[in-house]
PDB file with SEQRES, HELIX, SHEET and CRYST1 records, atoms N, CA, C and O in Angstrom:
SEQRES   1 A   76  UNK UNK UNK UNK UNK UNK UNK UNK UNK UNK UNK UNK UNK          
SEQRES   2 A   76  UNK UNK UNK UNK UNK UNK UNK UNK UNK UNK UNK UNK UNK          
SEQRES   3 A   76  UNK UNK UNK UNK UNK UNK UNK UNK UNK UNK UNK UNK UNK          
SEQRES   4 A   76  UNK UNK UNK UNK UNK UNK UNK UNK UNK UNK UNK UNK UNK          
SEQRES   5 A   76  UNK UNK UNK UNK UNK UNK UNK UNK UNK UNK UNK UNK UNK          
SEQRES   6 A   76  UNK UNK UNK UNK UNK UNK UNK UNK UNK UNK UNK                  
HELIX    1 AA1 UNK A   64  UNK A   75  1                                  12    
SHEET    1 AA1 5 UNK A   2  UNK A  10  0                                        
SHEET    2 AA1 5 UNK A  16  UNK A  23 -1                                        
SHEET    3 AA1 5 UNK A  29  UNK A  33 -1                                        
SHEET    4 AA1 5 UNK A  39  UNK A  45 -1                                        
SHEET    5 AA1 5 UNK A  51  UNK A  55 -1                                        
CRYST1    1.000    1.000    1.000  90.00  90.00  90.00 P 1           1          
ATOM      1  N   UNK A   1      -5.522  19.853  -8.465  1.00  0.00           N  
ATOM      2  CA  UNK A   1      -6.884  20.335  -8.390  1.00  0.00           C  
ATOM      3  C   UNK A   1      -6.927  21.468  -7.383  1.00  0.00           C  
ATOM      4  O   UNK A   1      -6.258  21.429  -6.350  1.00  0.00           O  
ATOM      5  N   UNK A   2      -7.730  22.485  -7.703  1.00  0.00           N  
ATOM      6  CA  UNK A   2      -7.897  23.595  -6.763  1.00  0.00           C  
ATOM      7  C   UNK A   2      -9.379  23.788  -6.464  1.00  0.00           C  
ATOM      8  O   UNK A   2     -10.241  23.506  -7.297  1.00  0.00           O  
ATOM      9  N   UNK A   3      -9.654  24.274  -5.258  1.00  0.00           N  
ATOM     10  CA  UNK A   3     -11.028  24.545  -4.831  1.00  0.00           C  
ATOM     11  C   UNK A   3     -11.071  25.940  -4.237  1.00  0.00           C  
ATOM     12  O   UNK A   3     -10.270  26.279  -3.365  1.00  0.00           O  
ATOM     13  N   UNK A   4     -12.012  26.749  -4.713  1.00  0.00           N  
ATOM     14  CA  UNK A   4     -12.198  28.098  -4.183  1.00  0.00           C  
ATOM     15  C   UNK A   4     -13.625  28.193  -3.645  1.00  0.00           C  
ATOM     16  O   UNK A   4     -14.567  27.766  -4.313  1.00  0.00           O  
ATOM     17  N   UNK A   5     -13.789  28.744  -2.458  1.00  0.00           N  
ATOM     18  CA  UNK A   5     -15.095  28.850  -1.811  1.00  0.00           C  
ATOM     19  C   UNK A   5     -15.440  30.324  -1.628  1.00  0.00           C  
ATOM     20  O   UNK A   5     -14.603  31.116  -1.194  1.00  0.00           O  
ATOM     21  N   UNK A   6     -16.694  30.690  -1.965  1.00  0.00           N  
ATOM     22  CA  UNK A   6     -17.150  32.061  -1.701  1.00  0.00           C  
ATOM     23  C   UNK A   6     -18.651  32.060  -1.439  1.00  0.00           C  
ATOM     24  O   UNK A   6     -19.361  31.128  -1.817  1.00  0.00           O  
ATOM     25  N   UNK A   7     -19.116  33.109  -0.793  1.00  0.00           N  
ATOM     26  CA  UNK A   7     -20.542  33.230  -0.477  1.00  0.00           C  
ATOM     27  C   UNK A   7     -21.324  33.425  -1.777  1.00  0.00           C  
ATOM     28  O   UNK A   7     -20.965  34.253  -2.614  1.00  0.00           O  
ATOM     29  N   UNK A   8     -22.403  32.645  -1.930  1.00  0.00           N  
ATOM     30  CA  UNK A   8     -23.260  32.699  -3.109  1.00  0.00           C  
ATOM     31  C   UNK A   8     -24.542  33.472  -2.818  1.00  0.00           C  
ATOM     32  O   UNK A   8     -25.064  34.173  -3.685  1.00  0.00           O  
ATOM     33  N   UNK A   9     -25.043  33.338  -1.593  1.00  0.00           N  
ATOM     34  CA  UNK A   9     -26.287  34.012  -1.223  1.00  0.00           C  
ATOM     35  C   UNK A   9     -26.643  33.693   0.217  1.00  0.00           C  
ATOM     36  O   UNK A   9     -25.876  33.058   0.941  1.00  0.00           O  
ATOM     37  N   UNK A  10     -27.801  34.137   0.610  1.00  0.00           N  
ATOM     38  CA  UNK A  10     -28.290  33.905   1.966  1.00  0.00           C  
ATOM     39  C   UNK A  10     -29.573  33.090   1.874  1.00  0.00           C  
ATOM     40  O   UNK A  10     -30.521  33.484   1.195  1.00  0.00           O  
ATOM     41  N   UNK A  11     -29.595  31.957   2.557  1.00  0.00           N  
ATOM     42  CA  UNK A  11     -30.788  31.113   2.601  1.00  0.00           C  
ATOM     43  C   UNK A  11     -31.864  31.843   3.407  1.00  0.00           C  
ATOM     44  O   UNK A  11     -31.526  32.621   4.300  1.00  0.00           O  
ATOM     45  N   UNK A  12     -33.145  31.616   3.120  1.00  0.00           N  
ATOM     46  CA  UNK A  12     -34.203  32.271   3.907  1.00  0.00           C  
ATOM     47  C   UNK A  12     -34.085  32.054   5.412  1.00  0.00           C  
ATOM     48  O   UNK A  12     -34.606  32.853   6.190  1.00  0.00           O  
ATOM     49  N   UNK A  13     -33.408  30.985   5.836  1.00  0.00           N  
ATOM     50  CA  UNK A  13     -33.208  30.734   7.272  1.00  0.00           C  
ATOM     51  C   UNK A  13     -32.149  31.661   7.857  1.00  0.00           C  
ATOM     52  O   UNK A  13     -31.975  31.723   9.075  1.00  0.00           O  
ATOM     53  N   UNK A  14     -31.432  32.392   6.977  1.00  0.00           N  
ATOM     54  CA  UNK A  14     -30.383  33.298   7.436  1.00  0.00           C  
ATOM     55  C   UNK A  14     -28.975  32.735   7.293  1.00  0.00           C  
ATOM     56  O   UNK A  14     -27.998  33.458   7.488  1.00  0.00           O  
ATOM     57  N   UNK A  15     -28.861  31.465   6.957  1.00  0.00           N  
ATOM     58  CA  UNK A  15     -27.538  30.851   6.794  1.00  0.00           C  
ATOM     59  C   UNK A  15     -26.941  31.215   5.435  1.00  0.00           C  
ATOM     60  O   UNK A  15     -27.660  31.363   4.447  1.00  0.00           O  
ATOM     61  N   UNK A  16     -25.622  31.357   5.403  1.00  0.00           N  
ATOM     62  CA  UNK A  16     -24.935  31.636   4.145  1.00  0.00           C  
ATOM     63  C   UNK A  16     -24.905  30.377   3.280  1.00  0.00           C  
ATOM     64  O   UNK A  16     -24.727  29.265   3.776  1.00  0.00           O  
ATOM     65  N   UNK A  17     -25.083  30.581   1.984  1.00  0.00           N  
ATOM     66  CA  UNK A  17     -24.954  29.497   1.013  1.00  0.00           C  
ATOM     67  C   UNK A  17     -23.688  29.787   0.220  1.00  0.00           C  
ATOM     68  O   UNK A  17     -23.455  30.918  -0.205  1.00  0.00           O  
ATOM     69  N   UNK A  18     -22.877  28.759   0.025  1.00  0.00           N  
ATOM     70  CA  UNK A  18     -21.586  28.934  -0.628  1.00  0.00           C  
ATOM     71  C   UNK A  18     -21.590  28.322  -2.021  1.00  0.00           C  
ATOM     72  O   UNK A  18     -22.344  27.394  -2.315  1.00  0.00           O  
ATOM     73  N   UNK A  19     -20.720  28.873  -2.876  1.00  0.00           N  
ATOM     74  CA  UNK A  19     -20.442  28.211  -4.141  1.00  0.00           C  
ATOM     75  C   UNK A  19     -18.978  27.812  -4.125  1.00  0.00           C  
ATOM     76  O   UNK A  19     -18.121  28.521  -3.598  1.00  0.00           O  
ATOM     77  N   UNK A  20     -18.719  26.671  -4.710  1.00  0.00           N  
ATOM     78  CA  UNK A  20     -17.374  26.120  -4.774  1.00  0.00           C  
ATOM     79  C   UNK A  20     -16.956  26.025  -6.227  1.00  0.00           C  
ATOM     80  O   UNK A  20     -17.676  25.465  -7.054  1.00  0.00           O  
ATOM     81  N   UNK A  21     -15.788  26.575  -6.536  1.00  0.00           N  
ATOM     82  CA  UNK A  21     -15.229  26.494  -7.876  1.00  0.00           C  
ATOM     83  C   UNK A  21     -14.114  25.456  -7.830  1.00  0.00           C  
ATOM     84  O   UNK A  21     -13.103  25.644  -7.152  1.00  0.00           O  
ATOM     85  N   UNK A  22     -14.308  24.363  -8.555  1.00  0.00           N  
ATOM     86  CA  UNK A  22     -13.359  23.258  -8.561  1.00  0.00           C  
ATOM     87  C   UNK A  22     -12.722  23.189  -9.947  1.00  0.00           C  
ATOM     88  O   UNK A  22     -13.423  23.087 -10.953  1.00  0.00           O  
ATOM     89  N   UNK A  23     -11.388  23.245  -9.994  1.00  0.00           N  
ATOM     90  CA  UNK A  23     -10.662  23.228 -11.267  1.00  0.00           C  
ATOM     91  C   UNK A  23      -9.649  22.087 -11.232  1.00  0.00           C  
ATOM     92  O   UNK A  23      -8.888  21.954 -10.273  1.00  0.00           O  
ATOM     93  N   UNK A  24      -9.644  21.256 -12.296  1.00  0.00           N  
ATOM     94  CA  UNK A  24      -8.658  20.178 -12.356  1.00  0.00           C  
ATOM     95  C   UNK A  24      -7.443  20.606 -13.175  1.00  0.00           C  
ATOM     96  O   UNK A  24      -7.412  21.710 -13.720  1.00  0.00           O  
ATOM     97  N   UNK A  25      -6.449  19.732 -13.258  1.00  0.00           N  
ATOM     98  CA  UNK A  25      -5.194  20.053 -13.952  1.00  0.00           C  
ATOM     99  C   UNK A  25      -5.382  20.316 -15.440  1.00  0.00           C  
ATOM    100  O   UNK A  25      -4.598  21.049 -16.042  1.00  0.00           O  
ATOM    101  N   UNK A  26      -6.412  19.726 -16.039  1.00  0.00           N  
ATOM    102  CA  UNK A  26      -6.662  19.913 -17.464  1.00  0.00           C  
ATOM    103  C   UNK A  26      -7.474  21.177 -17.759  1.00  0.00           C  
ATOM    104  O   UNK A  26      -7.726  21.489 -18.922  1.00  0.00           O  
ATOM    105  N   UNK A  27      -7.880  21.898 -16.731  1.00  0.00           N  
ATOM    106  CA  UNK A  27      -8.603  23.149 -16.915  1.00  0.00           C  
ATOM    107  C   UNK A  27     -10.113  23.036 -16.888  1.00  0.00           C  
ATOM    108  O   UNK A  27     -10.804  24.032 -17.102  1.00  0.00           O  
ATOM    109  N   UNK A  28     -10.652  21.836 -16.628  1.00  0.00           N  
ATOM    110  CA  UNK A  28     -12.100  21.693 -16.487  1.00  0.00           C  
ATOM    111  C   UNK A  28     -12.508  22.344 -15.177  1.00  0.00           C  
ATOM    112  O   UNK A  28     -11.862  22.144 -14.149  1.00  0.00           O  
ATOM    113  N   UNK A  29     -13.588  23.127 -15.218  1.00  0.00           N  
ATOM    114  CA  UNK A  29     -14.017  23.851 -14.024  1.00  0.00           C  
ATOM    115  C   UNK A  29     -15.501  23.634 -13.786  1.00  0.00           C  
ATOM    116  O   UNK A  29     -16.309  23.765 -14.706  1.00  0.00           O  
ATOM    117  N   UNK A  30     -15.862  23.301 -12.542  1.00  0.00           N  
ATOM    118  CA  UNK A  30     -17.254  23.153 -12.133  1.00  0.00           C  
ATOM    119  C   UNK A  30     -17.513  24.125 -10.989  1.00  0.00           C  
ATOM    120  O   UNK A  30     -16.682  24.285 -10.095  1.00  0.00           O  
ATOM    121  N   UNK A  31     -18.681  24.773 -11.028  1.00  0.00           N  
ATOM    122  CA  UNK A  31     -19.090  25.667  -9.945  1.00  0.00           C  
ATOM    123  C   UNK A  31     -20.374  25.076  -9.358  1.00  0.00           C  
ATOM    124  O   UNK A  31     -21.379  24.926 -10.052  1.00  0.00           O  
ATOM    125  N   UNK A  32     -20.317  24.744  -8.062  1.00  0.00           N  
ATOM    126  CA  UNK A  32     -21.382  24.005  -7.392  1.00  0.00           C  
ATOM    127  C   UNK A  32     -21.724  24.695  -6.075  1.00  0.00           C  
ATOM    128  O   UNK A  32     -20.842  25.241  -5.412  1.00  0.00           O  
ATOM    129  N   UNK A  33     -23.014  24.672  -5.692  1.00  0.00           N  
ATOM    130  CA  UNK A  33     -23.400  25.227  -4.398  1.00  0.00           C  
ATOM    131  C   UNK A  33     -23.445  24.129  -3.344  1.00  0.00           C  
ATOM    132  O   UNK A  33     -23.494  22.940  -3.663  1.00  0.00           O  
ATOM    133  N   UNK A  34     -23.428  24.548  -2.090  1.00  0.00           N  
ATOM    134  CA  UNK A  34     -23.637  23.603  -1.007  1.00  0.00           C  
ATOM    135  C   UNK A  34     -25.124  23.503  -0.674  1.00  0.00           C  
ATOM    136  O   UNK A  34     -25.493  22.838   0.294  1.00  0.00           O  
ATOM    137  N   UNK A  35     -25.969  24.144  -1.450  1.00  0.00           N  
ATOM    138  CA  UNK A  35     -27.421  24.083  -1.290  1.00  0.00           C  
ATOM    139  C   UNK A  35     -27.956  23.075  -2.308  1.00  0.00           C  
ATOM    140  O   UNK A  35     -28.317  23.448  -3.424  1.00  0.00           O  
ATOM    141  N   UNK A  36     -28.005  21.820  -1.927  1.00  0.00           N  
ATOM    142  CA  UNK A  36     -28.499  20.783  -2.815  1.00  0.00           C  
ATOM    143  C   UNK A  36     -27.535  20.398  -3.919  1.00  0.00           C  
ATOM    144  O   UNK A  36     -27.938  19.767  -4.897  1.00  0.00           O  
ATOM    145  N   UNK A  37     -26.265  20.766  -3.783  1.00  0.00           N  
ATOM    146  CA  UNK A  37     -25.237  20.449  -4.782  1.00  0.00           C  
ATOM    147  C   UNK A  37     -25.671  20.892  -6.180  1.00  0.00           C  
ATOM    148  O   UNK A  37     -25.494  20.153  -7.148  1.00  0.00           O  
ATOM    149  N   UNK A  38     -26.235  22.093  -6.288  1.00  0.00           N  
ATOM    150  CA  UNK A  38     -26.686  22.628  -7.570  1.00  0.00           C  
ATOM    151  C   UNK A  38     -25.473  22.980  -8.424  1.00  0.00           C  
ATOM    152  O   UNK A  38     -24.587  23.712  -7.984  1.00  0.00           O  
ATOM    153  N   UNK A  39     -25.438  22.460  -9.636  1.00  0.00           N  
ATOM    154  CA  UNK A  39     -24.365  22.773 -10.582  1.00  0.00           C  
ATOM    155  C   UNK A  39     -24.722  24.087 -11.258  1.00  0.00           C  
ATOM    156  O   UNK A  39     -25.692  24.161 -12.012  1.00  0.00           O  
ATOM    157  N   UNK A  40     -23.931  25.131 -10.983  1.00  0.00           N  
ATOM    158  CA  UNK A  40     -24.197  26.461 -11.527  1.00  0.00           C  
ATOM    159  C   UNK A  40     -23.591  26.615 -12.913  1.00  0.00           C  
ATOM    160  O   UNK A  40     -24.233  27.145 -13.819  1.00  0.00           O  
ATOM    161  N   UNK A  41     -22.366  26.155 -13.079  1.00  0.00           N  
ATOM    162  CA  UNK A  41     -21.736  26.249 -14.390  1.00  0.00           C  
ATOM    163  C   UNK A  41     -20.664  25.181 -14.532  1.00  0.00           C  
ATOM    164  O   UNK A  41     -20.113  24.680 -13.552  1.00  0.00           O  
ATOM    165  N   UNK A  42     -20.387  24.852 -15.793  1.00  0.00           N  
ATOM    166  CA  UNK A  42     -19.376  23.852 -16.107  1.00  0.00           C  
ATOM    167  C   UNK A  42     -18.612  24.322 -17.328  1.00  0.00           C  
ATOM    168  O   UNK A  42     -19.201  24.642 -18.360  1.00  0.00           O  
ATOM    169  N   UNK A  43     -17.295  24.359 -17.200  1.00  0.00           N  
ATOM    170  CA  UNK A  43     -16.402  24.774 -18.281  1.00  0.00           C  
ATOM    171  C   UNK A  43     -15.535  23.592 -18.679  1.00  0.00           C  
ATOM    172  O   UNK A  43     -15.009  22.889 -17.816  1.00  0.00           O  
ATOM    173  N   UNK A  44     -15.384  23.369 -19.975  1.00  0.00           N  
ATOM    174  CA  UNK A  44     -14.490  22.326 -20.493  1.00  0.00           C  
ATOM    175  C   UNK A  44     -13.667  22.931 -21.621  1.00  0.00           C  
ATOM    176  O   UNK A  44     -13.976  24.014 -22.119  1.00  0.00           O  
ATOM    177  N   UNK A  45     -12.624  22.224 -22.015  1.00  0.00           N  
ATOM    178  CA  UNK A  45     -11.816  22.695 -23.143  1.00  0.00           C  
ATOM    179  C   UNK A  45     -12.257  21.960 -24.402  1.00  0.00           C  
ATOM    180  O   UNK A  45     -12.516  20.757 -24.376  1.00  0.00           O  
ATOM    181  N   UNK A  46     -12.340  22.707 -25.515  1.00  0.00           N  
ATOM    182  CA  UNK A  46     -12.673  22.068 -26.780  1.00  0.00           C  
ATOM    183  C   UNK A  46     -11.414  21.415 -27.350  1.00  0.00           C  
ATOM    184  O   UNK A  46     -10.360  21.450 -26.716  1.00  0.00           O  
ATOM    185  N   UNK A  47     -11.515  20.818 -28.543  1.00  0.00           N  
ATOM    186  CA  UNK A  47     -10.368  20.092 -29.086  1.00  0.00           C  
ATOM    187  C   UNK A  47      -9.198  20.993 -29.445  1.00  0.00           C  
ATOM    188  O   UNK A  47      -8.089  20.508 -29.668  1.00  0.00           O  
ATOM    189  N   UNK A  48      -9.433  22.308 -29.503  1.00  0.00           N  
ATOM    190  CA  UNK A  48      -8.344  23.259 -29.756  1.00  0.00           C  
ATOM    191  C   UNK A  48      -7.743  23.790 -28.455  1.00  0.00           C  
ATOM    192  O   UNK A  48      -6.800  24.581 -28.474  1.00  0.00           O  
ATOM    193  N   UNK A  49      -8.303  23.344 -27.322  1.00  0.00           N  
ATOM    194  CA  UNK A  49      -7.782  23.777 -26.036  1.00  0.00           C  
ATOM    195  C   UNK A  49      -8.410  25.043 -25.493  1.00  0.00           C  
ATOM    196  O   UNK A  49      -7.992  25.545 -24.449  1.00  0.00           O  
ATOM    197  N   UNK A  50      -9.422  25.573 -26.196  1.00  0.00           N  
ATOM    198  CA  UNK A  50     -10.104  26.788 -25.751  1.00  0.00           C  
ATOM    199  C   UNK A  50     -11.188  26.411 -24.733  1.00  0.00           C  
ATOM    200  O   UNK A  50     -11.962  25.478 -24.950  1.00  0.00           O  
ATOM    201  N   UNK A  51     -11.226  27.142 -23.636  1.00  0.00           N  
ATOM    202  CA  UNK A  51     -12.237  26.897 -22.619  1.00  0.00           C  
ATOM    203  C   UNK A  51     -13.601  27.401 -23.054  1.00  0.00           C  
ATOM    204  O   UNK A  51     -13.743  28.535 -23.511  1.00  0.00           O  
ATOM    205  N   UNK A  52     -14.623  26.527 -22.905  1.00  0.00           N  
ATOM    206  CA  UNK A  52     -15.989  26.925 -23.241  1.00  0.00           C  
ATOM    207  C   UNK A  52     -16.914  26.552 -22.090  1.00  0.00           C  
ATOM    208  O   UNK A  52     -16.711  25.547 -21.410  1.00  0.00           O  
ATOM    209  N   UNK A  53     -17.917  27.367 -21.891  1.00  0.00           N  
ATOM    210  CA  UNK A  53     -18.898  27.101 -20.841  1.00  0.00           C  
ATOM    211  C   UNK A  53     -20.033  26.296 -21.456  1.00  0.00           C  
ATOM    212  O   UNK A  53     -20.636  26.721 -22.442  1.00  0.00           O  
ATOM    213  N   UNK A  54     -20.329  25.126 -20.873  1.00  0.00           N  
ATOM    214  CA  UNK A  54     -21.387  24.286 -21.429  1.00  0.00           C  
ATOM    215  C   UNK A  54     -22.641  24.257 -20.569  1.00  0.00           C  
ATOM    216  O   UNK A  54     -23.693  23.814 -21.031  1.00  0.00           O  
ATOM    217  N   UNK A  55     -22.549  24.717 -19.338  1.00  0.00           N  
ATOM    218  CA  UNK A  55     -23.730  24.876 -18.477  1.00  0.00           C  
ATOM    219  C   UNK A  55     -23.709  26.298 -17.952  1.00  0.00           C  
ATOM    220  O   UNK A  55     -22.713  26.751 -17.387  1.00  0.00           O  
ATOM    221  N   UNK A  56     -24.828  27.006 -18.146  1.00  0.00           N  
ATOM    222  CA  UNK A  56     -24.931  28.401 -17.731  1.00  0.00           C  
ATOM    223  C   UNK A  56     -25.909  28.527 -16.583  1.00  0.00           C  
ATOM    224  O   UNK A  56     -27.066  28.122 -16.693  1.00  0.00           O  
ATOM    225  N   UNK A  57     -25.442  29.089 -15.484  1.00  0.00           N  
ATOM    226  CA  UNK A  57     -26.316  29.377 -14.365  1.00  0.00           C  
ATOM    227  C   UNK A  57     -26.427  30.876 -14.206  1.00  0.00           C  
ATOM    228  O   UNK A  57     -25.663  31.621 -14.819  1.00  0.00           O  
ATOM    229  N   UNK A  58     -27.368  31.333 -13.392  1.00  0.00           N  
ATOM    230  CA  UNK A  58     -27.542  32.775 -13.201  1.00  0.00           C  
ATOM    231  C   UNK A  58     -26.385  33.391 -12.429  1.00  0.00           C  
ATOM    232  O   UNK A  58     -25.755  32.727 -11.606  1.00  0.00           O  
ATOM    233  N   UNK A  59     -26.112  34.637 -12.691  1.00  0.00           N  
ATOM    234  CA  UNK A  59     -25.121  35.382 -11.924  1.00  0.00           C  
ATOM    235  C   UNK A  59     -25.871  36.042 -10.764  1.00  0.00           C  
ATOM    236  O   UNK A  59     -26.646  36.978 -10.963  1.00  0.00           O  
ATOM    237  N   UNK A  60     -25.634  35.548  -9.572  1.00  0.00           N  
ATOM    238  CA  UNK A  60     -26.388  35.996  -8.404  1.00  0.00           C  
ATOM    239  C   UNK A  60     -25.452  36.692  -7.433  1.00  0.00           C  
ATOM    240  O   UNK A  60     -24.356  36.208  -7.152  1.00  0.00           O  
ATOM    241  N   UNK A  61     -25.892  37.824  -6.928  1.00  0.00           N  
ATOM    242  CA  UNK A  61     -25.120  38.532  -5.916  1.00  0.00           C  
ATOM    243  C   UNK A  61     -25.573  38.078  -4.536  1.00  0.00           C  
ATOM    244  O   UNK A  61     -26.501  37.280  -4.404  1.00  0.00           O  
ATOM    245  N   UNK A  62     -24.923  38.584  -3.537  1.00  0.00           N  
ATOM    246  CA  UNK A  62     -25.246  38.183  -2.170  1.00  0.00           C  
ATOM    247  C   UNK A  62     -26.397  39.032  -1.657  1.00  0.00           C  
ATOM    248  O   UNK A  62     -26.259  39.775  -0.685  1.00  0.00           O  
ATOM    249  N   UNK A  63     -27.522  38.908  -2.320  1.00  0.00           N  
ATOM    250  CA  UNK A  63     -28.740  39.615  -1.923  1.00  0.00           C  
ATOM    251  C   UNK A  63     -29.815  38.559  -1.729  1.00  0.00           C  
ATOM    252  O   UNK A  63     -30.066  37.748  -2.620  1.00  0.00           O  
ATOM    253  N   UNK A  64     -30.433  38.571  -0.590  1.00  0.00           N  
ATOM    254  CA  UNK A  64     -31.373  37.516  -0.223  1.00  0.00           C  
ATOM    255  C   UNK A  64     -32.467  37.324  -1.279  1.00  0.00           C  
ATOM    256  O   UNK A  64     -32.776  36.183  -1.623  1.00  0.00           O  
ATOM    257  N   UNK A  65     -33.047  38.377  -1.792  1.00  0.00           N  
ATOM    258  CA  UNK A  65     -34.145  38.234  -2.748  1.00  0.00           C  
ATOM    259  C   UNK A  65     -33.679  37.590  -4.046  1.00  0.00           C  
ATOM    260  O   UNK A  65     -34.425  36.810  -4.637  1.00  0.00           O  
ATOM    261  N   UNK A  66     -32.470  37.891  -4.508  1.00  0.00           N  
ATOM    262  CA  UNK A  66     -31.939  37.268  -5.717  1.00  0.00           C  
ATOM    263  C   UNK A  66     -31.757  35.773  -5.520  1.00  0.00           C  
ATOM    264  O   UNK A  66     -32.071  34.985  -6.412  1.00  0.00           O  
ATOM    265  N   UNK A  67     -31.255  35.380  -4.368  1.00  0.00           N  
ATOM    266  CA  UNK A  67     -31.043  33.961  -4.106  1.00  0.00           C  
ATOM    267  C   UNK A  67     -32.369  33.232  -4.050  1.00  0.00           C  
ATOM    268  O   UNK A  67     -32.506  32.141  -4.604  1.00  0.00           O  
ATOM    269  N   UNK A  68     -33.351  33.829  -3.382  1.00  0.00           N  
ATOM    270  CA  UNK A  68     -34.667  33.201  -3.299  1.00  0.00           C  
ATOM    271  C   UNK A  68     -35.277  33.051  -4.686  1.00  0.00           C  
ATOM    272  O   UNK A  68     -35.916  32.039  -4.974  1.00  0.00           O  
ATOM    273  N   UNK A  69     -35.084  34.057  -5.560  1.00  0.00           N  
ATOM    274  CA  UNK A  69     -35.578  33.983  -6.929  1.00  0.00           C  
ATOM    275  C   UNK A  69     -34.891  32.837  -7.669  1.00  0.00           C  
ATOM    276  O   UNK A  69     -35.546  32.108  -8.415  1.00  0.00           O  
ATOM    277  N   UNK A  70     -33.593  32.667  -7.476  1.00  0.00           N  
ATOM    278  CA  UNK A  70     -32.855  31.575  -8.106  1.00  0.00           C  
ATOM    279  C   UNK A  70     -33.396  30.224  -7.640  1.00  0.00           C  
ATOM    280  O   UNK A  70     -33.599  29.323  -8.454  1.00  0.00           O  
ATOM    281  N   UNK A  71     -33.631  30.080  -6.337  1.00  0.00           N  
ATOM    282  CA  UNK A  71     -34.142  28.825  -5.795  1.00  0.00           C  
ATOM    283  C   UNK A  71     -35.517  28.534  -6.398  1.00  0.00           C  
ATOM    284  O   UNK A  71     -35.808  27.384  -6.726  1.00  0.00           O  
ATOM    285  N   UNK A  72     -36.360  29.546  -6.548  1.00  0.00           N  
ATOM    286  CA  UNK A  72     -37.669  29.352  -7.153  1.00  0.00           C  
ATOM    287  C   UNK A  72     -37.550  28.856  -8.579  1.00  0.00           C  
ATOM    288  O   UNK A  72     -38.296  27.962  -8.981  1.00  0.00           O  
ATOM    289  N   UNK A  73     -36.619  29.420  -9.365  1.00  0.00           N  
ATOM    290  CA  UNK A  73     -36.434  28.990 -10.752  1.00  0.00           C  
ATOM    291  C   UNK A  73     -35.969  27.547 -10.815  1.00  0.00           C  
ATOM    292  O   UNK A  73     -36.443  26.778 -11.652  1.00  0.00           O  
ATOM    293  N   UNK A  74     -35.050  27.172  -9.943  1.00  0.00           N  
ATOM    294  CA  UNK A  74     -34.511  25.809  -9.937  1.00  0.00           C  
ATOM    295  C   UNK A  74     -35.581  24.817  -9.492  1.00  0.00           C  
ATOM    296  O   UNK A  74     -35.606  23.680  -9.962  1.00  0.00           O  
ATOM    297  N   UNK A  75     -36.453  25.235  -8.597  1.00  0.00           N  
ATOM    298  CA  UNK A  75     -37.473  24.333  -8.044  1.00  0.00           C  
ATOM    299  C   UNK A  75     -38.611  24.051  -9.016  1.00  0.00           C  
ATOM    300  O   UNK A  75     -39.362  23.096  -8.816  1.00  0.00           O  
ATOM    301  N   UNK A  76     -38.754  24.849 -10.050  1.00  0.00           N  
ATOM    302  CA  UNK A  76     -39.893  24.683 -10.979  1.00  0.00           C  
ATOM    303  C   UNK A  76     -39.719  23.523 -11.897  1.00  0.00           C  
ATOM    304  O   UNK A  76     -40.587  23.259 -12.729  1.00  0.00           O  
TER     305      UNK A  76                                                      
END                                                                             
């Protein structure tokens, strides 16, 4: 299993919010934030072994307003 950590956005308090990409040996991949453990995306392999994304989250850059907009959408 591998874990990759990168900055996802900036919380209104000024703290960095991270996303974690976790991949297992079979190729299943989950992308999760440390802000409420929000599942951003989930990839699994179909029966032919092709990777498919089954949960789609927004593509957010490290811009405070984009992150706040994402939090508003999730909170609704």
